C-alpha positions in Angstrom: -23.9 2.4 4.4 -23.6 3.8 0.9 -20.0 4.1 -0.4 -19.2 6.8 -2.8 -16.1 6.9 -5.0 -12.8 6.8 -3.3 -11.2 10.1 -2.4 -8.2 11.1 -4.4 -4.7 10.2 -3.0 -2.7 12.9 -1.2 1.0 13.0 -2.3 3.4 14.6 0.1 7.1 14.7 -0.9 10.1 15.5 1.4 13.7 16.4 0.6 15.2 13.8 3.0 14.5 10.9 5.3 14.6 13.0 8.4 11.9 15.4 7.3 9.8 12.5 6.0 10.1 10.6 9.3 9.2 13.6 11.3 6.1 14.4 9.2 5.1 10.7 9.2 5.4 10.6 13.0 3.2 13.8 13.3 0.6 12.2 11.0 0.5 8.9 13.0 0.2 10.7 16.3 -2.7 12.8 15.0 -4.4 9.6 13.7 -3.8 8.0 17.1 -5.2 11.0 19.0 -8.4 11.0 16.9 -8.8 7.2 17.3 -8.3 7.1 21.0 -10.6 10.1 21.6 -13.3 8.3 19.6 -13.0 4.7 20.9 -10.2 4.4 23.4 -7.7 2.5 21.2 -5.7 2.7 18.0 -5.8 -0.2 15.5 -2.8 -0.3 13.1 -1.6 -2.7 10.4 2.1 -2.5 9.3 4.1 -4.2 6.6 7.8 -4.9 6.3 10.5 -4.0 3.8 11.9 -0.5 4.2 8.8 0.8 6.1 9.9 0.0 9.8 13.0 2.2 9.5 10.9 5.1 8.4 8.9 4.9 11.7 12.0 6.1 13.7 10.1 9.3 14.6 7.9 7.3 16.9 10.9 6.2 19.1 11.3 8.3 22.3 8.2 10.3 21.2 6.1 11.1 24.3 3.0 11.7 22.3 2.7 8.0 21.4 0.4 6.1 23.7 1.8 2.6 23.1 -0.6 0.9 25.5 -3.5 2.0 23.3 -2.1 0.5 20.1 -3.3 -2.8 18.7 -0.9 -3.8 15.9 -1.4 -6.4 13.2 0.7 -7.3 10.2 -0.6 -6.3 6.8 1.4 -9.3 5.5 3.8 -11.8 7.0 6.1 -14.4 5.7 5.4 -17.9 7.0 8.7 -18.4 8.9 9.6 -18.5 12.6 9.0 -15.1 14.3 12.7 -14.6 14.9 13.7 -15.5 11.4 15.5 -12.9 9.3 12.6 -12.9 6.7 9.9 -12.3 9.3 8.2 -8.9 9.2 7.6 -9.2 12.9 11.3 -9.7 13.5 12.1 -6.7 11.3 9.5 -4.4 13.0 10.7 -5.7 16.4 14.3 -4.9 15.6 13.7 -1.5 14.1 10.8 -0.2 16.3 9.0 -2.4 18.9 12.2 -3.4 20.9 12.8 0.4 21.3 9.4 1.5 22.6 7.2 0.5 25.6 4.5 -1.3 23.6 2.9 -4.2 25.6 3.8 -7.5 23.8 0.2 -8.7 23.9 -0.8 -5.7 21.8 1.3 -7.0 18.8 -0.7 -9.7 17.0 1.5 -12.2 15.2 0.8 -15.2 13.1 1.0 -18.6 14.8 4.1 -20.3 13.4 3.1 -23.6 14.8 0.5 -23.7 12.0 3.1 -23.3 9.3 2.5 -26.7 7.8 -1.1 -25.7 6.9 -1.4 -22.3 5.3 -5.2 -22.3 5.2 -5.4 -23.0 8.9 -2.7 -20.4 9.6 -4.6 -17.7 7.6 -7.9 -18.7 9.2 -6.4 -18.4 12.6 -5.0 -14.9 11.9 -8.4 -13.9 10.5 -10.0 -15.1 13.8 -7.5 -12.9 15.6 -8.8 -9.9 13.6 -12.4 -10.9 14.2 -11.7 -10.9 18.0 -10.4 -7.4 17.8 -12.8 -5.9 15.4 -16.1 -7.8 15.6 -18.9 -5.7 17.0 -16.6 -2.7 17.3 -15.2 -1.4 14.0 -16.4 -3.8 11.3 -19.3 -4.4 9.2 -18.4 -6.7 6.3 -14.7 -6.0 6.8 -12.6 -4.6 9.7 -12.0 -0.8 9.7 -8.3 -0.2 10.6 -7.6 3.3 12.0 -4.3 3.2 10.0 -2.6 0.9 7.6 1.1 1.6 6.9 2.4 0.1 3.6 5.4 0.1 1.3 5.7 -0.9 -2.4 8.0 -3.2 -4.3 9.7 -2.2 -7.6 7.1 -4.3 -9.4 4.2 -2.4 -7.8 3.3 -5.1 -5.2 2.1 -4.1 -1.8 1.6 -6.4 1.2 1.9 -9.8 -0.5 -0.4 -8.8 -3.3 1.6 -9.3 -6.5 0.8 -8.1 -10.1 -1.3 -10.5 -12.1 -2.0 -12.8 -9.0 -5.4 -14.3 -8.4 -5.4 -12.8 -4.8 -6.1 -9.4 -6.4 -9.6 -10.7 -7.1 -10.3 -12.0 -3.5 -13.6 -10.4 -2.3 -14.6 -12.3 0.8 -11.6 -13.2 3.0 -9.9 -10.9 5.4 -6.7 -12.8 5.4 -5.5 -14.9 2.5 -2.4 -17.1 1.9 0.0 -17.3 -1.0 2.2 -20.3 -1.7 3.8 -19.0 -4.9 5.1 -15.5 -4.1 7.3 -14.4 -7.0 9.6 -12.9 -4.3 11.1 -15.2 -1.7 10.1 -16.6 0.7 7.2 -18.1 -1.4 4.8 -18.9 1.5 3.0 -15.8 3.1 -0.2 -14.5 4.4 -1.6 -11.1 3.6 -4.6 -8.8 4.2 -6.8 -8.7 1.2 -7.7 -5.6 -0.9 -11.2 -5.3 0.6 -9.7 -5.1 4.1 -7.1 -2.5 3.0 -9.8 -0.5 1.2 -12.0 -0.3 4.3 -9.3 1.4 6.4 -9.9 4.9 7.7 -6.4 5.9 6.6 -3.7 4.3 4.5 -0.2 5.7 4.3 2.3 4.4 1.7 5.9 5.3 2.5 8.2 5.2 -0.5 11.8 6.3 -0.7 14.7 6.1 -3.2 15.3 6.5 -6.9 14.8 2.7 -7.4 11.1 3.3 -6.9 10.8 6.3 -9.3 9.5 4.3 -12.3 7.0 2.3 -10.4 5.7 5.2 -8.4 5.1 7.1 -11.7 3.1 4.1 -13.0 1.1 3.7 -9.7 0.1 7.4 -9.4 0.0 8.6 -13.1 -1.2 5.4 -14.8 -3.5 3.7 -12.2 -5.5 2.2 -15.1 -2.6 -0.3 -15.5 -3.9 -1.9 -12.4 -0.7 -2.5 -10.4 -1.6 -3.8 -6.9 -0.6 -0.6 -5.1 -2.9 1.4 -7.6 -5.8 -0.8 -6.4 -5.4 0.4 -2.9 -8.0 3.2 -2.8 -10.0 3.2 0.4 -13.7 3.7 0.1 -15.2 7.0 1.4 -14.7 8.2 4.1 -11.3 6.6 4.1 -8.2 8.6 3.0 -5.0 7.6 1.2 -1.7 9.3 1.7 1.7 8.9 0.0 4.8 10.0 2.0 7.7 9.9 -0.4 11.1 11.5 -0.8 12.0 13.6 -3.9 14.1 10.8 -5.4 11.1 8.4 -5.4 8.7 11.0 -6.8 11.1 12.4 -9.5 9.1 11.0 -12.4 5.6 11.5 -10.9 3.3 14.0 -12.6 0.5 13.7 -10.0 0.1 16.9 -8.0 1.9 17.3 -4.7 0.2 18.5 -1.6 2.3 20.4 1.0 2.3 18.5 4.3 0.3 20.1 7.0 -1.6 18.8 10.0 
């Protein structure tokens, strides 16, 4: 399969959280519908931070077919699954505890392997291989949708500026012991996995993200981790932001429509 250059990002801005959450839910449901029609399931990777709160439009939404979802974590902190720092704990509290998703459809890390990060990352990679091998993967898995946020330093997942993991080309799941943001021990999907997804949506809100969003979208040559997320053709990249986060961005907006 010959990959041409990545398609340009699509930036959609909204005046408030309510409109953003509503549009994001419509977008996710459309992606879900296309995926289920094509292959009977919907593979999703989610991160933590402020993202889970923005998925409120999926709660009590009759169009969401939770039994068809297979959820993985784009990154996870190596802590117990009920720990305050756990992305699984955060997503469960904000979303999964409020919807009828079968527990076995949510793929978590194995905290019993916490003493050996390499073994833990390998085990999570094997979980991905079980879901994707022979179905939707060639060299890398092809997620139907990856939902991401960004940090004020431009990191996404647990891929931090200047870190060696930005150069990882082979692994699906990598570990980090020296995260500049606590907790230091984490596992993360790698850039090649992110960049083979069918769709990636970044969700960014608040004026505290205005400077870094300007750098990511207007100065991608600076190479911040979130700027390096550019799915290969035919994948698509979307940014769902509020006006406050996009206040300094020169990159052209696209009106949201399905």
